[in-house]
PASEBA-1860 file (N, C-alpha, C; in nm, 3 decimals):
! residues 118
1> MEKDGFIE> 12.536/7.700/15.787/12.630/7.806/15.750/12.589/7.935/15.820 ~ 12.688/8.009/15.857/12.664/8.134/15.928/12.674/8.252/15.833 ~ 12.576/8.343/15.846/12.571/8.459/15.757/12.683/8.559/15.782 ~ 12.727/8.573/15.907/12.822/8.679/15.942/12.948/8.679/15.856 ~ 12.999/8.563/15.825/13.120/8.554/15.741/13.096/8.609/15.602 ~ 12.974/8.591/15.552/12.943/8.640/15.418/12.910/8.788/15.417 ~ 12.863/8.843/15.529/12.828/8.985/15.533/12.952/9.071/15.504 ~ 13.068/9.027/15.551/13.192/9.101/15.521/13.218/9.104/15.371
9> SVVKWAQS> 13.192/8.992/15.302/13.208/8.988/15.156/13.109/9.082/15.088 ~ 12.988/9.089/15.141/12.886/9.178/15.085/12.929/9.324/15.101 ~ 12.984/9.358/15.216/13.031/9.496/15.239/13.142/9.529/15.140 ~ 13.236/9.438/15.120/13.344/9.462/15.023/13.288/9.479/14.882 ~ 13.188/9.397/14.846/13.125/9.408/14.714/13.059/9.546/14.701 ~ 12.987/9.587/14.803/12.918/9.717/14.799/13.018/9.832/14.785 ~ 13.128/9.826/14.860/13.230/9.930/14.851/13.291/9.936/14.712 ~ 13.317/9.819/14.653/13.379/9.816/14.521/13.282/9.858/14.410
17> HGFKEIKA> 13.153/9.857/14.440/13.053/9.899/14.341/13.000/10.040/14.368 ~ 13.072/10.117/14.447/13.041/10.259/14.464/12.933/10.292/14.565 ~ 12.895/10.199/14.650/12.795/10.229/14.751/12.857/10.315/14.861 ~ 12.778/10.408/14.913/12.822/10.497/15.022/12.730/10.475/15.141 ~ 12.765/10.535/15.254/12.684/10.526/15.376/12.645/10.381/15.407 ~ 12.742/10.294/15.401/12.716/10.151/15.421/12.696/10.121/15.569 ~ 12.586/10.052/15.597/12.558/10.003/15.732/12.546/9.852/15.722 ~ 12.600/9.781/15.821/12.599/9.635/15.816/12.566/9.578/15.953
25> NIEGFDTP> 12.503/9.464/15.953/12.462/9.398/16.075/12.574/9.309/16.129 ~ 12.695/9.367/16.137/12.810/9.298/16.196/12.888/9.400/16.279 ~ 12.978/9.350/16.360/13.058/9.435/16.446/13.149/9.526/16.362 ~ 13.162/9.651/16.405/13.249/9.745/16.335/13.174/9.839/16.242 ~ 13.045/9.816/16.224/12.963/9.901/16.138/12.839/9.946/16.215 ~ 12.782/10.059/16.172/12.652/10.099/16.224/12.550/9.993/16.182 ~ 12.455/9.963/16.270/12.354/9.864/16.238/12.241/9.929/16.159 ~ 12.196/9.864/16.052/12.083/9.920/15.975/11.956/9.925/16.060
33> KSYERTQD> 11.865/10.012/16.021/11.738/10.026/16.091/11.658/9.897/16.080 ~ 11.601/9.852/16.192/11.517/9.732/16.194/11.371/9.771/16.170 ~ 11.295/9.675/16.116/11.154/9.696/16.089/11.076/9.587/16.159 ~ 10.967/9.624/16.226/10.887/9.528/16.302/10.750/9.510/16.236 ~ 10.711/9.384/16.222/10.578/9.353/16.169/10.484/9.344/16.288 ~ 10.382/9.430/16.292/10.296/9.441/16.409/10.209/9.318/16.432 ~ 10.169/9.247/16.327/10.079/9.134/16.346/10.139/9.022/16.430 ~ 10.271/9.002/16.423/10.333/8.896/16.501/10.462/8.941/16.572
41> NLVFTPDV> 10.486/9.072/16.573/10.603/9.132/16.639/10.735/9.074/16.589 ~ 10.739/9.030/16.466/10.861/8.978/16.406/10.946/9.098/16.361 ~ 11.075/9.095/16.396/11.164/9.207/16.364/11.258/9.165/16.251 ~ 11.267/9.250/16.149/11.356/9.227/16.035/11.466/9.331/16.036 ~ 11.591/9.288/16.037/11.705/9.378/16.027/11.782/9.342/15.901 ~ 11.797/9.438/15.809/11.873/9.409/15.686/12.017/9.372/15.718 ~ 12.078/9.287/15.635/12.218/9.251/15.655/12.308/9.371/15.624 ~ 12.283/9.436/15.510/12.364/9.552/15.468/12.273/9.650/15.396
49> TGTNMFNK> 12.294/9.779/15.422/12.227/9.883/15.344/12.333/9.980/15.294 ~ 12.300/10.048/15.186/12.393/10.148/15.132/12.321/10.235/15.032 ~ 12.380/10.349/15.003/12.323/10.438/14.902/12.415/10.441/14.782 ~ 12.353/10.453/14.666/12.425/10.463/14.540/12.340/10.553/14.451 ~ 12.398/10.661/14.404/12.325/10.757/14.322/12.203/10.811/14.398 ~ 12.219/10.838/14.528/12.117/10.895/14.615/11.998/10.803/14.641 ~ 12.005/10.677/14.601/11.898/10.580/14.624/11.945/10.478/14.726 ~ 11.852/10.437/14.814/11.886/10.341/14.918/11.865/10.199/14.867
57> HYLEVSLK> 11.966/10.115/14.889/11.962/9.976/14.845/11.979/9.884/14.966 ~ 11.920/9.766/14.956/11.930/9.666/15.061/12.003/9.545/15.004 ~ 12.099/9.493/15.079/12.177/9.378/15.036/12.163/9.268/15.142 ~ 12.113/9.154/15.100/12.086/9.044/15.191/12.166/8.921/15.150 ~ 12.223/8.853/15.248/12.289/8.726/15.221/12.179/8.620/15.212 ~ 12.182/8.540/15.106/12.081/8.436/15.086/12.146/8.299/15.099 ~ 12.101/8.224/15.200/12.150/8.089/15.222/12.032/7.993/15.230 ~ 12.050/7.872/15.180/11.945/7.770/15.194/11.927/7.744/15.343
65> NDKVMKDI> 11.801/7.741/15.388/11.775/7.710/15.528/11.632/7.661/15.546 ~ 11.596/7.633/15.669/11.463/7.581/15.700/11.360/7.692/15.719 ~ 11.405/7.816/15.725/11.316/7.929/15.753/11.282/8.005/15.625 ~ 11.239/7.932/15.524/11.214/7.992/15.393/11.106/8.099/15.401 ~ 10.998/8.074/15.473/10.888/8.172/15.480/10.933/8.301/15.547 ~ 11.018/8.291/15.648/11.069/8.412/15.713/11.156/8.491/15.614 ~ 11.241/8.422/15.539/11.324/8.488/15.437/11.237/8.557/15.333 ~ 11.133/8.488/15.288/11.044/8.544/15.186/10.977/8.671/15.239
73> SKWKLLSE> 10.928/8.668/15.362/10.865/8.787/15.421/10.964/8.902/15.428 ~ 11.085/8.873/15.471/11.188/8.976/15.484/11.224/9.033/15.346 ~ 11.241/8.946/15.248/11.279/8.992/15.114/11.168/9.075/15.050 ~ 11.043/9.036/15.070/10.932/9.115/15.016/10.930/9.253/15.079 ~ 10.947/9.259/15.210/10.949/9.388/15.280/11.063/9.476/15.229 ~ 11.184/9.421/15.224/11.300/9.500/15.182/11.289/9.541/15.036 ~ 11.234/9.457/14.953/11.215/9.491/14.812/11.119/9.608/14.798 ~ 11.011/9.604/14.876/10.913/9.713/14.874/10.975/9.843/14.925
81> LASMKGGK> 11.049/9.836/15.035/11.115/9.955/15.089/11.215/10.012/14.989 ~ 11.292/9.924/14.925/11.391/9.969/14.828/11.324/10.040/14.711 ~ 11.215/9.982/14.660/11.149/10.044/14.545/11.088/10.179/14.582 ~ 11.040/10.192/14.705/10.985/10.321/14.750/11.094/10.428/14.756 ~ 11.218/10.386/14.780/11.330/10.479/14.792/11.414/10.485/14.666 ~ 11.362/10.430/14.556/11.432/10.434/14.429/11.548/10.338/14.418 ~ 11.557/10.243/14.512/11.669/10.151/14.514/11.629/10.011/14.472 ~ 11.714/9.915/14.511/11.698/9.775/14.472/11.728/9.685/14.589
89> LYLMAPRG> 11.675/9.565/14.582/11.714/9.460/14.675/11.811/9.369/14.602 ~ 11.929/9.353/14.662/12.030/9.261/14.609/12.035/9.141/14.701 ~ 12.018/9.022/14.645/12.033/8.900/14.722/12.169/8.841/14.688 ~ 12.256/8.841/14.785/12.394/8.798/14.767/12.403/8.651/14.805 ~ 12.428/8.567/14.706/12.427/8.423/14.727/12.564/8.362/14.705 ~ 12.617/8.293/14.805/12.744/8.222/14.786/12.725/8.103/14.693 ~ 12.836/8.048/14.649/12.834/7.930/14.562/12.749/7.820/14.627 ~ 12.663/7.760/14.548/12.576/7.654/14.598/12.441/7.703/14.645
97> HVRYTRDV> 12.422/7.834/14.651/12.296/7.891/14.699/12.228/7.978/14.594 ~ 12.295/7.999/14.481/12.244/8.089/14.378/12.114/8.036/14.317 ~ 12.114/7.911/14.276/11.995/7.853/14.212/11.877/7.853/14.307 ~ 11.900/7.815/14.433/11.795/7.818/14.535/11.735/7.958/14.544 ~ 11.821/8.059/14.549/11.775/8.197/14.562/11.692/8.238/14.441 ~ 11.741/8.208/14.323/11.667/8.242/14.200/11.531/8.171/14.196 ~ 11.528/8.045/14.237/11.401/7.970/14.238/11.300/8.033/14.334 ~ 11.346/8.071/14.454/11.256/8.130/14.553/11.200/8.263/14.504
105> ISQHNIPA> 11.285/8.350/14.451/11.233/8.482/14.410/11.142/8.470/14.288 ~ 11.166/8.372/14.201/11.077/8.357/14.086/10.943/8.296/14.127 ~ 10.945/8.201/14.220/10.820/8.139/14.268/10.732/8.238/14.342 ~ 10.794/8.331/14.413/10.719/8.425/14.497/10.715/8.567/14.439 ~ 10.762/8.581/14.316/10.753/8.707/14.244/10.813/8.824/14.324 ~ 10.934/8.805/14.370/11.004/8.909/14.447/11.102/8.980/14.355 ~ 11.084/9.111/14.335/11.178/9.184/14.250/11.313/9.204/14.321 ~ 11.412/9.131/14.278/11.544/9.140/14.339/11.649/9.098/14.236
113> EVVKIS> 11.772/9.144/14.259/11.883/9.103/14.174/11.969/9.006/14.253 ~ 11.994/8.890/14.195/12.077/8.789/14.260/12.221/8.808/14.216 ~ 12.312/8.818/14.313/12.454/8.839/14.284/12.531/8.724/14.350 ~ 12.619/8.661/14.275/12.700/8.551/14.328/12.821/8.610/14.401 ~ 12.842/8.566/14.525/12.959/8.609/14.602/13.039/8.487/14.641 ~ 13.164/8.512/14.685/13.246/8.398/14.728/13.285/8.410/14.872
END
């Protein structure tokens, strides 16, 4: 499954929930700031960012895949960045991916809110 189709749904969700200054990693939007991990030069770019009540939030599409460790690293980083900025990490999971997402964040103790999208 491709994330790009779901990123549009995440942007619509963010707009309907009062988020401002929305940046998305798709065509037609400003791209969110990328973060590089120096130990292995791995670059993480959030799917969607936005502000709500002056706090920065990160919204990520969560899909079952073979790159679980990369997702976990990215989610931990974004969760930490969000908490430093008074915001939250939202993991946006389409139908069929919600339970997987909840299992991963509970196993790895990642503070995030799982939201079901269609």
